C-alpha positions as CSV (number, residue, x, y, z in Angstrom):
1,M,-39.8,22.8,-21.7
2,T,-36.7,23.7,-19.6
3,I,-37.2,23.1,-15.9
4,A,-35.5,25.6,-13.6
5,K,-32.8,24.0,-11.5
6,V,-33.2,24.6,-7.8
7,R,-30.2,26.2,-6.2
8,T,-29.4,25.0,-2.7
9,P,-27.3,27.3,-0.6
10,L,-24.1,25.9,0.8
11,T,-23.6,26.1,4.5
12,D,-19.8,25.4,5.0
13,P,-17.7,28.5,4.2
14,E,-14.7,26.3,3.7
15,K,-16.4,24.5,0.8
16,V,-17.7,27.5,-1.1
17,F,-16.3,28.7,-4.4
18,H,-17.2,32.2,-3.4
19,Y,-19.1,33.7,-0.4
20,T,-22.2,34.2,-2.7
21,D,-22.6,30.4,-2.7
22,L,-23.9,30.8,0.9
23,Q,-26.8,33.0,-0.5
24,R,-26.6,35.1,2.6
25,T,-28.4,38.5,2.7
26,K,-26.2,39.6,5.6
27,P,-22.5,40.4,5.1
28,T,-21.4,38.0,7.8
29,R,-21.4,34.2,8.2
30,E,-24.3,32.6,9.9
31,N,-22.4,32.0,13.2
32,D,-21.3,35.6,13.6
33,P,-23.5,37.2,16.3
34,Y,-22.2,40.8,15.9
35,D,-23.2,43.9,14.0
36,Y,-20.7,45.8,11.9
37,M,-20.3,49.0,9.9
38,P,-19.1,48.4,6.3
39,G,-16.7,50.5,4.2
40,W,-13.1,51.4,3.7
41,G,-11.3,54.6,4.6
42,N,-14.3,56.1,6.4
43,R,-14.5,58.1,9.6
44,H,-17.0,55.9,11.3
45,Q,-18.9,56.7,14.5
46,S,-20.7,54.5,17.0
47,E,-22.5,54.8,20.3
48,V,-23.7,52.4,23.0
49,I,-26.2,55.1,24.2
50,P,-27.6,57.3,21.4
51,G,-26.7,61.0,21.8
52,T,-23.4,60.4,23.6
53,L,-21.2,61.8,20.9
54,P,-20.8,65.5,21.1
55,A,-22.3,67.5,18.2
56,G,-20.1,69.9,16.4
57,Q,-16.9,69.4,18.5
58,N,-14.6,66.7,19.7
59,N,-13.8,67.9,23.2
60,P,-16.7,69.6,25.0
61,Q,-16.2,71.2,28.4
62,A,-18.4,68.5,29.9
63,N,-19.4,65.2,28.2
64,R,-22.8,63.6,28.7
65,Y,-23.0,61.0,31.5
66,G,-19.7,62.3,33.0
67,L,-17.5,60.6,30.3
68,Y,-13.9,61.5,29.6
69,T,-12.7,62.5,26.2
70,E,-9.6,60.5,25.0
71,G,-8.0,60.8,21.6
72,I,-5.7,58.4,19.8
73,T,-3.6,59.6,16.9
74,Y,-2.0,57.2,14.5
75,S,-0.4,59.7,12.1
76,A,1.5,62.9,12.5
77,F,-0.7,65.8,13.5
78,A,0.0,67.7,10.2
79,A,-0.2,64.6,7.9
80,P,-2.1,65.2,4.7
81,R,-5.8,64.7,5.1
82,Q,-6.0,61.5,3.1
83,V,-3.5,59.8,5.5
84,N,-4.4,61.6,8.7
85,K,-5.6,59.0,11.2
86,S,-7.2,59.6,14.6
87,T,-10.1,58.5,16.8
88,Y,-11.9,60.2,19.7
89,M,-13.3,58.0,22.4
90,Y,-15.7,58.9,25.2
91,R,-15.1,56.5,28.1
92,A,-15.9,55.9,31.7
93,R,-12.3,56.4,32.9
94,P,-9.3,57.6,30.9
95,S,-6.5,55.1,30.1
96,A,-4.0,57.4,31.9
97,A,-5.5,56.1,35.2
98,H,-3.1,53.2,35.8
99,G,-0.3,52.1,38.1
100,G,2.8,52.4,35.9
101,Y,4.7,50.1,33.6
102,N,6.5,47.0,34.7
103,K,8.3,44.1,33.0
104,I,6.5,40.8,32.9
105,E,7.6,37.2,32.3
106,S,6.2,35.3,29.3
107,R,6.5,32.1,27.4
108,A,6.3,33.9,24.1
109,H,9.2,34.0,21.8
110,L,9.5,37.6,20.6
111,E,12.1,39.2,18.4
112,N,11.7,42.5,16.6
113,C,15.3,43.5,15.8
114,F,15.9,42.2,12.3
115,L,19.2,43.8,11.6
116,S,22.3,42.0,10.3
117,C,24.2,43.0,13.5
118,N,21.8,40.8,15.6
119,P,23.3,37.3,15.9
120,S,19.9,35.9,17.0
121,V,18.4,36.1,13.5
122,Q,19.7,34.6,10.3
123,T,18.7,34.3,6.7
124,F,17.6,31.0,5.1
125,P,19.8,30.7,2.0
126,G,17.1,28.9,0.0
127,L,13.8,27.2,0.8
128,A,12.2,26.2,4.0
129,E,9.0,24.3,5.0
130,W,7.4,23.8,8.4
131,R,5.0,21.1,9.5
132,P,2.0,22.4,11.5
133,F,3.1,24.4,14.4
134,P,2.3,22.7,17.7
135,L,-0.7,23.7,19.7
136,P,-0.2,24.0,23.4
137,P,-1.1,21.0,25.5
138,A,-4.6,21.1,27.2
139,D,-3.0,21.0,30.7
140,E,-0.9,24.1,29.9
141,P,-3.2,27.2,29.6
142,T,-1.7,29.5,27.1
143,D,-3.3,32.8,26.1
144,F,-2.4,35.2,23.3
145,V,0.3,36.9,25.3
146,D,2.2,33.7,26.0
147,G,1.3,32.0,22.7
148,L,2.8,34.6,20.3
149,H,6.0,33.5,18.5
150,T,8.1,35.5,16.0
151,L,9.2,33.6,12.9
152,A,10.9,36.2,10.7
153,G,11.2,39.8,9.8
154,S,13.2,42.7,8.4
155,G,14.1,46.1,9.9
156,D,13.3,47.3,13.4
157,P,10.2,49.0,14.9
158,N,12.5,51.5,16.6
159,L,13.3,52.8,13.1
160,R,9.6,52.7,12.0
161,Q,10.6,50.6,9.0
162,G,10.1,46.9,8.3
163,L,7.8,44.0,9.1
164,A,7.6,40.8,11.2
165,L,5.9,37.5,10.8
166,Y,4.4,35.6,13.7
167,V,2.5,32.4,14.5
168,Y,0.2,32.2,17.5
169,M,-1.0,29.1,19.3
170,L,-3.3,29.4,22.2
171,N,-5.9,27.4,24.2
172,A,-7.1,30.1,26.7
173,S,-8.9,33.4,26.5
174,M,-7.7,36.7,28.2
175,P,-10.1,37.5,31.1
176,G,-8.8,40.5,32.9
177,R,-6.0,41.0,30.3
178,A,-5.6,43.2,27.2
179,F,-2.9,43.7,24.6
180,C,-1.6,46.8,23.0
181,N,0.9,46.8,20.1
182,I,2.8,50.0,20.2
183,D,5.2,49.0,17.4
184,G,2.9,48.4,14.4
185,D,-0.3,47.1,12.8
186,F,-1.2,43.5,13.4
187,L,-2.9,41.6,10.5
188,F,-4.4,38.4,12.0
189,C,-5.1,35.4,9.8
190,P,-6.7,32.5,11.8
191,Q,-5.9,29.0,10.6
192,T,-7.8,26.9,13.1
193,G,-10.2,28.0,15.9
194,I,-12.6,30.9,15.9
195,L,-11.5,34.0,17.7
196,D,-13.7,36.5,19.5
197,F,-11.8,39.8,19.5
198,Q,-12.8,42.5,22.0
199,T,-11.4,45.9,21.2
200,E,-11.9,49.4,22.6
201,M,-14.2,50.1,19.6
202,G,-16.2,46.9,19.9
203,K,-16.2,43.2,19.1
204,L,-15.3,41.1,16.0
205,L,-15.7,37.4,15.4
206,V,-12.9,36.1,13.2
207,Q,-12.6,32.6,11.8
208,P,-10.5,30.7,9.4
209,G,-10.9,32.3,6.0
210,E,-11.2,35.7,7.5
211,I,-8.6,38.3,8.6
212,V,-8.7,41.1,11.1
213,V,-6.4,44.2,11.3
214,I,-5.8,45.9,14.7
215,P,-4.2,49.3,14.2
216,R,-1.1,50.3,16.2
217,G,-2.0,51.6,19.7
218,V,-5.5,50.1,19.9
219,R,-6.1,47.8,22.9
220,F,-7.7,44.4,22.4
221,S,-8.2,40.9,23.8
222,V,-8.0,37.7,21.9
223,N,-10.6,35.2,23.3
224,L,-11.7,31.8,22.1
225,A,-15.2,31.8,20.8
226,N,-17.9,29.6,22.4
227,G,-17.1,25.9,21.9
228,Q,-13.5,26.5,20.8
229,K,-10.7,24.7,22.7
230,A,-7.6,26.0,20.8
231,A,-6.6,28.3,18.0
232,R,-3.6,28.8,15.7
233,G,-2.9,31.3,13.0
234,Y,-0.5,33.8,11.5
235,I,0.2,37.5,12.0
236,T,1.9,40.0,9.7
237,E,3.1,43.2,11.4
238,V,4.1,46.3,9.5
239,W,6.2,49.1,11.0
240,G,6.1,52.6,9.7
241,A,3.4,51.7,7.2
242,M,-0.3,50.9,7.2
243,W,-2.3,48.3,5.4
244,E,-4.1,49.8,2.3
245,L,-6.1,48.6,-0.6
246,P,-4.0,48.2,-3.7
247,D,-4.7,50.5,-6.7
248,L,-6.8,48.7,-9.4
249,G,-5.3,50.5,-12.5
250,P,-6.9,49.3,-15.7
251,L,-9.3,47.0,-13.7
252,G,-11.3,50.1,-13.0
253,G,-13.3,50.8,-9.8
254,H,-14.2,47.2,-8.7
255,G,-12.4,43.9,-8.2
256,L,-10.1,42.1,-5.8
257,A,-11.1,43.1,-2.3
258,N,-14.0,45.5,-2.6
259,P,-14.2,48.4,0.0
260,R,-17.8,47.6,1.0
261,D,-16.8,44.1,2.3
262,F,-14.5,45.5,5.1
263,L,-16.4,45.5,8.4
264,H,-15.8,47.6,11.5
265,P,-17.2,47.0,15.0
266,V,-19.9,48.9,16.8
267,A,-19.4,50.4,20.2
268,Y,-19.6,47.9,23.1
269,I,-18.8,48.2,26.9
270,D,-18.2,45.6,29.5
271,E,-21.1,44.9,31.9
272,D,-18.7,45.1,34.9
273,L,-16.3,48.0,34.4
274,H,-14.9,47.9,38.0
275,R,-12.5,44.9,37.8
276,P,-8.7,44.7,37.8
277,F,-7.0,44.6,34.4
278,E,-3.5,44.0,33.1
279,I,-2.6,45.8,29.8
280,V,0.3,44.1,28.1
281,N,2.2,46.4,25.8
282,K,4.6,45.3,23.0
283,S,7.1,48.1,22.8
284,N,10.2,47.7,20.6
285,G,9.6,44.0,20.6
286,K,9.5,43.7,24.4
287,Y,6.6,43.1,26.8
288,V,5.8,45.6,29.5
289,A,2.5,45.8,31.4
290,I,0.4,48.2,33.4
291,K,-2.2,47.4,36.0
292,Q,-5.4,49.2,36.6
293,D,-8.6,48.8,38.6
294,H,-11.0,49.3,35.7
295,S,-11.8,47.7,32.4
296,P,-10.3,49.2,29.2
297,Y,-13.5,48.3,27.4
298,D,-15.5,51.2,28.8
299,V,-15.8,53.3,25.5
300,V,-19.4,54.4,25.4
301,A,-19.0,56.2,22.1
302,W,-16.3,56.9,19.5
303,Q,-15.7,58.5,16.1
304,G,-12.7,58.4,13.8
305,N,-10.7,56.3,11.4
306,V,-8.3,54.4,13.7
307,V,-10.6,51.4,14.0
308,P,-10.1,47.6,13.8
309,Y,-11.7,45.9,10.8
310,K,-12.2,42.5,9.4
311,Y,-12.6,41.0,5.9
312,D,-13.9,37.6,4.7
313,L,-11.4,36.2,2.1
314,T,-14.1,34.1,0.5
315,K,-15.5,37.5,-0.8
316,F,-12.3,38.2,-2.9
317,S,-13.2,39.0,-6.5
318,S,-10.4,37.3,-8.3
319,Q,-9.1,38.5,-11.7
320,N,-7.0,36.2,-14.0
321,A,-5.8,35.6,-17.6
322,T,-8.7,34.8,-19.9
323,S,-6.7,34.0,-23.0
324,V,-3.1,32.9,-22.5
325,D,-0.2,32.9,-20.0
326,H,0.0,33.0,-16.2
327,T,-0.8,36.1,-14.3
328,D,1.6,37.3,-11.6
329,P,0.5,36.7,-8.0
330,S,0.2,40.4,-7.4
331,V,-3.2,40.2,-9.1
332,N,-4.4,38.4,-5.9
333,T,-3.3,41.1,-3.5
334,V,-5.9,41.7,-0.8
335,L,-4.0,44.4,1.2
336,T,-0.6,46.1,0.6
337,A,1.7,48.1,2.9
338,K,3.9,50.7,1.1
339,S,7.6,51.2,1.6
340,H,9.7,54.3,1.1
341,D,10.2,53.2,-2.5
342,P,7.0,54.2,-4.4
343,H,7.5,51.3,-6.8
344,T,8.1,48.5,-4.4
345,P,5.7,47.6,-1.5
346,L,7.0,46.7,1.9
347,A,4.5,43.8,2.0
348,D,1.6,42.4,0.1
349,F,-1.0,40.1,1.7
350,I,-2.0,37.7,-1.1
351,W,-4.9,35.3,-1.4
352,F,-4.9,31.9,-3.3
353,G,-8.4,30.5,-3.2
354,P,-10.9,28.8,-5.6
355,R,-11.2,30.3,-9.0
356,W,-11.6,29.5,-12.7
357,D,-8.5,28.6,-14.8
358,V,-9.2,29.2,-18.5
359,A,-5.9,30.1,-20.2
360,S,-5.5,28.2,-23.5
361,N,-2.2,26.7,-24.9
362,T,-0.6,27.7,-21.6
363,F,1.3,26.0,-18.8
364,R,-1.3,27.1,-16.2
365,P,0.5,26.6,-12.8
366,P,3.1,29.1,-11.8
367,Y,6.2,28.5,-13.9
368,F,9.5,27.9,-12.3
369,H,10.9,31.3,-11.2
370,R,13.4,33.4,-9.3
371,N,11.5,36.4,-7.9
372,S,13.2,39.3,-6.2
373,A,10.6,39.1,-3.4
374,S,10.6,37.0,-0.3
375,E,7.6,34.7,-0.1
376,F,6.0,33.2,3.0
377,L,3.1,30.9,2.3
378,A,0.7,29.4,4.8
379,C,-2.2,26.9,4.3
380,L,-5.4,27.8,6.2
381,Y,-7.4,24.7,5.2
382,G,-7.6,22.1,2.6
383,K,-4.8,21.0,0.3
384,G,-2.5,24.0,0.3
385,L,-0.1,25.3,-2.3
386,G,3.4,24.1,-1.9
387,R,6.4,22.6,-3.6
388,D,5.1,19.1,-3.0
389,E,1.6,17.7,-3.1
390,G,0.5,20.4,-0.8
391,F,1.7,21.1,2.8
392,L,-0.6,20.6,5.7
393,P,-2.9,23.3,7.2
394,G,-1.1,24.9,10.1
395,G,2.3,24.6,8.3
396,A,4.1,27.1,6.2
397,S,6.8,27.5,3.6
398,F,9.3,30.1,2.6
399,D,11.0,31.0,-0.7
400,G,13.8,33.5,-0.4
401,G,14.4,36.3,-2.9
402,H,16.0,35.1,-6.2
403,T,15.9,31.6,-4.9
404,P,14.8,29.2,-7.7
405,H,11.5,27.5,-6.9
406,G,8.3,26.0,-8.2
407,G,6.0,23.1,-7.6
408,F,7.4,19.5,-7.4
409,G,4.0,17.8,-7.1
410,D,3.0,15.2,-9.7
411,E,0.1,17.3,-10.9
412,Y,2.5,20.2,-11.4
413,I,5.1,18.1,-13.2
414,N,2.6,16.4,-15.4
415,E,0.9,19.6,-16.5
416,M,2.9,19.8,-19.7
417,Q,1.8,16.4,-20.8
418,L,-1.9,17.0,-19.9
419,Q,-2.3,19.7,-22.6
420,V,-5.5,21.0,-20.9
421,N,-7.3,23.7,-22.8
422,E,-10.8,23.3,-21.2
423,P,-11.9,25.8,-18.5
424,R,-11.6,24.2,-15.0
425,K,-12.1,25.2,-11.4
426,I,-8.9,25.1,-9.4
427,L,-7.9,25.3,-5.7
428,E,-11.4,24.3,-4.6
429,N,-12.1,23.5,-0.9
430,Q,-8.8,25.1,0.2
431,M,-7.3,28.5,1.0
432,T,-3.7,29.5,1.1
433,I,-2.3,33.0,1.9
434,M,1.1,34.5,1.0
435,V,3.0,37.4,2.5
436,E,5.3,38.8,-0.2
437,S,7.9,41.3,0.8
438,S,10.6,43.2,-1.0
439,R,12.8,42.8,2.1
440,T,15.3,40.0,2.8
441,L,13.7,38.1,5.7
442,L,15.8,37.1,8.7
443,F,14.5,34.1,10.8
444,T,14.5,33.7,14.5
445,D,15.9,30.9,16.6
446,Y,12.4,29.8,17.3
447,A,11.7,29.4,13.5
448,R,15.0,27.6,12.9
449,H,15.1,25.4,15.9
450,G,12.7,26.1,18.8
451,C,9.4,25.2,17.1
452,G,10.6,21.7,16.2
453,T,8.6,21.6,12.9
454,L,11.2,22.8,10.4
455,E,11.2,20.0,7.9
456,K,13.7,20.7,5.1
457,A,15.5,23.4,3.2
458,A,15.0,21.8,-0.2
459,D,13.4,18.8,-1.9
460,P,16.1,16.1,-2.1
461,K,14.1,14.3,-4.8
462,A,13.9,17.3,-7.1
463,W,16.3,15.8,-9.5
464,D,14.2,12.7,-9.9
465,K,11.0,14.7,-10.4
466,L,12.5,17.2,-12.8
467,P,14.5,15.0,-15.3
468,D,16.5,16.5,-18.1
469,R,14.2,15.7,-21.0
470,F,16.1,17.9,-23.4
471,S,19.3,15.9,-23.5
472,S,17.3,12.7,-24.1
473,H,15.2,14.2,-26.9
474,P,15.6,12.2,-30.2
475,G,18.1,13.8,-32.5
476,I,19.1,16.6,-30.1
477,K,22.9,15.8,-30.5
478,Q,22.6,16.0,-34.3
479,L,20.7,19.3,-34.0
480,L,23.3,20.8,-31.7
481,Q,26.1,19.7,-34.1
482,R,24.1,21.3,-36.9
483,V,24.0,24.6,-35.0
484,R,27.8,24.5,-34.4
485,D,28.4,23.8,-38.1
486,D,26.1,26.7,-39.1
487,K,27.9,29.1,-36.8
488,A,31.3,28.1,-38.1
489,A,30.2,28.5,-41.7
490,A,28.7,31.9,-40.9
491,A,31.9,33.0,-39.2
492,E,33.9,31.9,-42.2
493,R,31.7,33.9,-44.5
494,L,32.0,37.1,-42.4
495,A,35.8,36.7,-42.1
496,F,36.1,37.5,-45.9
497,Y,35.0,41.1,-45.3
498,H,37.3,41.7,-42.3
499,E,40.4,39.6,-42.9
500,G,41.9,40.3,-46.4
501,G,39.0,40.4,-48.9
502,I,39.3,42.4,-52.2
503,A,40.9,45.8,-51.4
504,G,39.0,48.9,-52.5
505,P,40.4,51.6,-54.9
506,P,43.3,53.7,-53.7
507,L,42.6,57.1,-52.3
508,P,43.3,60.0,-54.8
509,A,46.6,61.9,-54.4
510,A,46.5,65.1,-52.5
């Protein structure tokens, strides 16, 4: 008689093979206190007070409770329906009630002009690797505004084309302060520390292993969740494009990041709406701020599709080779941002997490390669992917386009000798993300010098780890000589037909 094995739910999201190991009946982790609306590409609606949203129209002559109508458009007014983005908000006071724009001082290192004419940014000719970026000292309060640092990018937000990569390090919340990115969409990827996002549309709790996207023009505050002393993570910003789900092609209707797993906030308003606020705007890569005497988080109801959303990367439904050969990393794309070239994305946000490896008679790790894309990798937790034995969480690495690269770790090098054909779980208890772009990335002075954690441009021991086994192979010199002899003999045989062989019969006389 077979005895059923009791399945015990796991409790640590960083130790699961997949989110389903938690055996949760809710779509959120246990420590997430908020409610969300699931789906992708929807026009959601939400109300703090039921019945606040006007029925049958967007801008009534008089809203309930004396609220003001305020619209936010993301796309051109006449954009096709499938890409037309807008949201209507019904709020206590309109955002237009403010005291004007002024420049502010900040300890952030921002750069958004990634054109060759800008002497402040340069390419990395090859490879680069950073140790964990430094968290701010406890005696130096640093919020998101001051803790944002640009690492690299391509293009310019003024042209509505390109992208930028950032790292944020903070140890303070943003009471009385909000942020608005006028340039592009922010994709946050926390590495350490749980963040409590407050946005005009509601609240989202985001922790390592999750991502959150804040659309261009939406105001938000980045706060430390209860019990958190500091936080660090990465941001990918896209200009002139929006994050989308990749097409699935032959996979069919399901797989990779499934639409139902994206979660949107529900309406929420501050208890005290009458307090001073500073709204910091990032416009063309520069900070300007406006001051107002009321909270920006006074939206009692909203409806539309310009809405922040979050996604738990442990829910990713990975696909892979089930017979032979290594699948390209594009099969792990969570979100993609299109470029003007329909065949080449501006950026792909890619997941490398726990999965089965089952390919037979195959060198299973990524083979040594020279991709056309620029690749920025960051380890969120565990033993991350890298050229060595795995770089530390909080660090990052970069491989430039057409730069030869691959793993130099012992496990990687010894894979050929292991001859493993048995199914195995790989990348357990870790998560690594990669931002892959068709653009050539230019790096800021902060990334090259200011952060103080740039470790190396290449592995100086690569020659030792990658010996030339071909030249020392037994009998290889004799084989090469045999090849030369065979080629010479073949050339001699062919010369007979081209250099004076038997002449054919003469042509008949005219």
